[in-house]
C-alpha positions in Angstrom: -19.8 -16.0 -13.5 -21.8 -14.5 -10.7 -25.1 -14.6 -12.7 -24.6 -18.2 -13.8 -23.7 -19.3 -10.2 -26.6 -17.3 -8.8 -29.1 -18.7 -11.4 -28.0 -22.3 -10.6 -28.4 -21.6 -6.9 -31.7 -19.9 -7.3 -33.0 -22.8 -9.4 -31.9 -25.2 -6.6 -33.9 -23.1 -4.1 -37.0 -22.9 -6.3 -37.0 -26.6 -6.9 -39.8 -28.2 -4.9 -39.3 -31.7 -3.7 -42.1 -34.3 -3.6 -44.0 -34.2 -0.2 -42.2 -37.4 0.9 -38.9 -35.7 0.6 -39.7 -32.2 2.0 -36.6 -30.3 3.1 -36.0 -29.3 6.7 -35.8 -25.5 7.1 -32.1 -24.4 7.0 -31.0 -27.6 5.4 -31.1 -26.1 2.0 -27.8 -24.2 2.7 -26.2 -27.4 3.8 -27.4 -29.2 0.7 -26.0 -26.5 -1.5 -22.7 -26.6 0.2 -22.6 -30.4 0.0 -23.6 -30.3 -3.7 -21.0 -27.7 -4.5 -18.3 -29.5 -2.5 -17.9 -26.7 -0.1 -18.8 -28.6 3.1 -15.9 -28.0 5.4 -14.9 -27.0 8.9 -13.6 -23.5 9.7 -10.1 -24.8 9.7 -10.5 -26.2 6.2 -12.0 -22.9 5.0 -8.9 -21.1 6.1 -6.7 -23.7 4.4 -8.6 -23.3 1.2 -7.3 -19.8 0.8 -3.9 -20.5 2.1 -2.9 -23.9 0.8 -4.9 -24.7 -2.3 -3.8 -23.9 -5.8 -5.9 -21.7 -8.1 -6.5 -24.3 -10.8 -7.5 -27.2 -8.5 -11.2 -27.2 -7.7 -12.1 -27.7 -4.1 -14.3 -30.8 -3.9 -15.5 -33.0 -1.1 -14.5 -36.6 -0.8 -17.3 -37.8 -3.1 -16.9 -37.2 -6.9 -19.6 -35.0 -8.4 -21.1 -36.3 -11.6 -23.4 -33.5 -12.6 -21.7 -31.3 -15.3 -23.4 -28.2 -14.2 -22.1 -28.6 -10.6 -18.6 -29.4 -12.0 -18.8 -26.2 -14.0 -19.9 -24.2 -11.0 -17.1 -25.8 -8.9 -14.6 -24.9 -11.7 -15.8 -21.4 -11.7 -15.7 -21.2 -8.0 -12.1 -22.5 -7.9 -11.2 -19.9 -10.6 -12.7 -17.2 -8.5 -10.9 -18.5 -5.4 -7.6 -18.4 -7.4 -8.3 -14.9 -8.6 -9.2 -13.8 -5.0 -6.0 -15.4 -3.7 -4.0 -13.5 -6.3 -5.8 -10.3 -5.4 -5.2 -10.9 -1.6 -1.5 -11.5 -2.2 -1.3 -8.4 -4.4 -3.0 -6.3 -1.8 -0.6 -7.6 0.9 2.4 -6.8 -1.3 0.9 -3.4 -2.0 0.5 -2.8 1.7 4.1 -3.8 2.3 5.2 -1.4 -0.5 3.1 1.3 1.0 4.6 0.8 4.4 8.1 1.0 2.8 7.1 4.1 0.9 5.7 5.7 4.1 8.9 5.0 6.0 11.0 6.4 3.1 8.9 9.5 2.9 9.2 10.0 6.7 13.0 9.7 6.4 13.0 12.1 3.4 10.9 14.6 5.4 13.4 14.4 8.3 16.3 14.8 5.9 14.6 17.8 4.4 14.1 19.4 7.8 17.8 18.8 8.7 18.9 20.3 5.4 16.7 23.3 5.9 18.2 24.0 9.3 21.8 23.4 8.2 21.3 25.7 5.2 19.9 28.5 7.4 22.9 28.2 9.7 25.2 28.3 6.7 23.4 31.2 5.2 23.7 33.2 8.5 27.4 32.2 8.8 28.1 33.4 5.3 26.1 36.6 5.9 28.2 37.4 9.0 31.4 36.5 7.2 30.4 38.9 4.4 29.6 41.6 6.9 33.0 41.1 8.5 34.7 41.5 5.1 32.7 44.6 4.4 33.7 46.0 7.8 37.4 45.2 7.2 37.4 46.8 3.7 35.6 49.9 5.1 38.1 50.1 7.9 41.1 49.8 5.5 39.6 52.5 3.2 39.0 54.7 6.2 42.6 54.3 7.4 43.9 55.0 3.9 41.7 58.2 3.7 42.9 59.3 7.2 46.6 58.7 6.1 46.0 60.6 2.9 44.4 63.5 4.7 47.1 63.5 7.3 49.8 63.6 4.6 48.0 66.4 2.8 47.6 68.5 6.0 51.4 67.9 6.8 52.4 69.0 3.3 50.1 72.1 3.4 51.6 73.3 6.8 55.0 72.7 6.0 
């Protein structure tokens, strides 16, 4: 597509007009735009990408009769349609990436909160386990003291 459009445009540039119809420098670009039906103001150019449909070729008010130019216009309109689709997909992708970034931030915050709460719970359970070990050790010590006291009483008496 690019090569065929480029070859048509380059052939337009290499074409030499008879001396009577010499082109004014800088007018070639305007002529190309006029021939391709792309003559428009800046506002129209913005609207091409926003409001036109991909299948409808963008033409000027005059109908173009040259089949090569019609073919180029059709190809340009297809490219415009593809570019519009690509732009909309990129914008959707950007929105999805923003959502994903927000969700990943929330997930990171949630992971941090979970880590802190799990550490507190681990410490709480460790102290609780230490308390139970101390209570069991105290009970065993009391039982041993009672047994020793009973044995000493029996041996003296």
